[in-house]
C-alpha positions in Angstrom: 13.9 -35.0 -12.0 11.9 -36.7 -14.7 13.6 -34.4 -17.3 16.9 -36.3 -16.7 15.5 -39.8 -17.4 17.6 -41.9 -19.8 16.4 -45.3 -18.7 13.2 -46.8 -17.3 13.2 -50.1 -15.3 10.2 -52.2 -14.3 9.2 -54.5 -11.6 7.5 -57.6 -13.2 5.0 -59.4 -11.1 1.7 -57.3 -10.7 3.4 -54.6 -12.8 3.5 -56.2 -16.2 1.1 -59.1 -15.4 -1.2 -60.4 -12.7 0.9 -62.9 -10.8 -1.6 -64.4 -8.3 -3.4 -66.6 -10.9 0.0 -67.6 -12.4 1.4 -68.8 -9.1 -1.9 -70.6 -8.3 -1.7 -72.5 -11.7 2.0 -73.2 -11.1 1.4 -74.7 -7.7 -1.5 -76.8 -9.1 0.7 -78.1 -11.9 3.5 -79.0 -9.4 1.0 -80.8 -7.1 -0.5 -82.7 -10.0 3.0 -83.8 -11.2 4.1 -84.8 -7.7 0.8 -86.8 -7.2 1.9 -88.9 -10.2 5.6 -89.1 -9.8 6.1 -88.6 -6.1 2.8 -89.6 -4.5 4.2 -90.1 -1.0 5.1 -86.5 -0.8 1.6 -85.1 -1.5 0.0 -87.8 0.6 1.9 -86.5 3.6 2.5 -82.8 2.8 -0.1 -80.3 2.0 0.8 -77.3 -0.2 0.6 -75.2 2.9 3.1 -77.4 4.7 5.5 -77.2 1.7 5.2 -73.4 1.9 6.0 -73.4 5.6 9.1 -75.6 4.8 10.3 -72.9 2.4 9.7 -70.2 5.0 11.5 -72.1 7.7 14.4 -72.7 5.3 14.6 -69.0 4.6 14.7 -68.3 8.4 17.5 -70.9 8.9 19.5 -69.6 5.9 18.9 -65.8 5.8 21.8 -65.5 3.3 19.6 -67.4 0.8 16.3 -65.9 1.8 16.3 -63.7 -1.3 16.6 -66.6 -3.7 13.1 -68.1 -4.3 14.5 -70.6 -6.8 17.0 -71.9 -4.2 14.3 -72.1 -1.5 11.9 -74.0 -3.6 14.4 -76.4 -5.1 16.2 -77.1 -1.8 12.9 -77.7 0.0 11.7 -80.1 -2.8 15.0 -81.9 -2.6 14.5 -82.4 1.2 11.0 -83.6 0.6 12.2 -86.1 -2.0 14.9 -87.5 0.4 12.5 -87.7 3.3 10.0 -89.7 1.3 12.4 -92.1 -0.3 12.9 -90.5 -3.7 16.0 -89.6 -5.5 16.8 -85.9 -5.5 16.5 -85.8 -9.3 12.7 -85.8 -8.7 13.0 -82.4 -7.1 14.7 -81.0 -10.2 12.1 -82.5 -12.5 9.3 -81.2 -10.3 10.8 -77.7 -10.2 11.1 -77.6 -14.0 7.3 -78.3 -14.1 6.6 -75.5 -11.6 8.9 -73.0 -13.4 7.4 -73.7 -16.8 3.9 -73.0 -15.5 5.2 -70.0 -13.5 6.4 -68.4 -16.8 3.0 -68.9 -18.6 1.9 -65.4 -17.9 -0.8 -63.3 -19.5 0.9 -59.9 -20.0 -1.5 -56.9 -19.6 -2.7 -55.7 -22.9 -1.0 -52.3 -22.6 2.5 -53.6 -21.9 4.0 -54.6 -25.2 2.7 -51.6 -27.3 3.7 -49.1 -24.6 7.1 -50.6 -24.0 7.8 -50.6 -27.7 7.0 -46.9 -27.7 9.1 -46.2 -24.6 12.2 -48.0 -25.9 12.4 -45.6 -28.9 13.7 -43.0 -26.4 14.8 -44.9 -23.3 16.9 -47.9 -22.3 14.5 -50.4 -20.7 15.4 -52.7 -17.8 13.7 -54.9 -15.3 14.5 -55.8 -11.7 12.4 -58.4 -9.9 12.5 -60.4 -6.7 10.8 -63.3 -8.4 12.0 -65.9 -10.9 10.1 -65.0 -14.0 12.1 -65.5 -17.2 11.5 -62.8 -19.8 13.1 -65.0 -22.5 10.5 -67.7 -21.8 7.7 -65.2 -21.6 8.7 -63.6 -24.9 9.5 -60.1 -23.7 13.3 -60.3 -23.6 13.8 -58.3 -26.8 12.2 -55.2 -25.2 14.8 -54.9 -22.4 18.4 -53.9 -22.5 18.9 -55.3 -18.9 17.0 -57.9 -16.9 17.9 -58.7 -13.3 16.4 -60.7 -10.5 17.3 -61.2 -6.9 19.0 -64.6 -7.5 21.4 -62.9 -10.0 22.1 -59.9 -7.7 22.5 -61.9 -4.6 20.0 -59.7 -2.7 16.3 -58.8 -3.0 14.5 -55.5 -3.0 14.5 -53.3 -1.0 18.2 -53.7 -0.6 20.0 -50.8 -2.2 22.6 -53.0 -4.0 19.8 -54.3 -6.3 19.3 -50.8 -7.6 23.0 -50.1 -7.7 23.6 -53.1 -9.9 20.7 -52.2 -12.1 22.2 -48.7 -12.6 25.6 -50.1 -13.3 24.3 -52.5 -16.0 22.1 -49.8 -17.5 25.3 -47.6 -17.6 23.3 -44.7 -16.1 23.5 -42.6 -12.9 20.7 -43.3 -10.4 18.9 -40.0 -11.0 18.8 -40.9 -14.8 16.7 -44.0 -14.1 13.0 -44.2 -13.5 11.8 -47.3 -11.6 8.3 -48.5 -12.1 6.6 -50.9 -9.7 3.4 -51.8 -7.9 4.7 -52.1 -4.3 4.9 -48.8 -2.4 7.8 -50.1 -0.1 9.7 -52.6 -2.2 9.5 -50.5 -5.4 8.8 -46.9 -4.7 10.4 -46.2 -1.3 13.4 -48.5 -2.0 14.1 -47.0 -5.5 13.8 -43.5 -4.1 16.3 -44.4 -1.4 18.8 -45.5 -4.1 18.4 -42.1 -5.9 16.1 -43.3 -8.7 13.0 -41.5 -10.0 9.9 -43.4 -9.1 6.6 -44.4 -10.7 3.8 -46.2 -8.8 2.0 -48.6 -11.1 -1.4 -48.6 -9.5 -3.5 -50.9 -11.7 -5.9 -51.7 -8.9 -6.8 -48.1 -8.1 -5.6 -48.5 -4.5 -5.1 -45.6 -2.1 -1.5 -44.6 -1.6 -0.3 -45.3 2.0 -0.6 -41.9 3.8 2.5 -42.5 5.9 4.8 -42.7 2.8 6.0 -39.9 0.6 4.4 -40.3 -2.8 6.1 -41.5 -6.0 7.2 -38.9 -8.5 4.5 -40.2 -10.9 1.4 -42.4 -10.5 0.1 -44.3 -13.5 -2.6 -46.9 -14.0 -0.8 -48.7 -16.8 2.2 -48.6 -19.2 0.2 -46.7 -21.8 -0.3 -43.8 -19.4 3.4 -43.8 -18.7 4.3 -43.7 -22.4 1.8 -40.9 -22.9 3.4 -38.9 -20.1 6.6 -38.8 -22.2 4.7 -37.9 -25.4 5.2 -41.4 -26.8 
């Protein structure tokens, strides 16, 4: 199957960078900004309570549950109103969060390996998150970049992969999808007819109950080397 590959698409968070410290810094930046500009919110709501509010919103509005930007912005707007602030505060607060959320440290192997891969393949990305490749400085490496908000659905829904294939102008079996999540990335991409690569940067064991990916790699350099690049 890998002989048919014309395009390679990547998950982003924990595939091209470590997302946990990024989100922690973004949450801290948001909290600090709100402490200065909307102090009544942080006096009455912990970060955990704000997270629960987003989770509850997703449960009330399952049709919007895929859209992490909508959930955060809508919840912040509700917090602003409830504590006597104009909703414009929510938009300003979200801008602070989003700026910090896009201050990522790309793994050292990513840019050199993707530059090699794009000599032969179309490159794409498909993410459930709201990272912005333009702001991060990687946009030029990708022919197509999609996220759940743009698609109107989140992985593992099949239409995420179908839209990716359409925009890459490739058939499903001509696309290799690379990601760190066994279910959301490997199993879901396989169900859509894609070739699959498990990006296993943390040297984790593969779940025994799942059929393995077509290819396992520890980083993007190993993936490029697999194709002789």
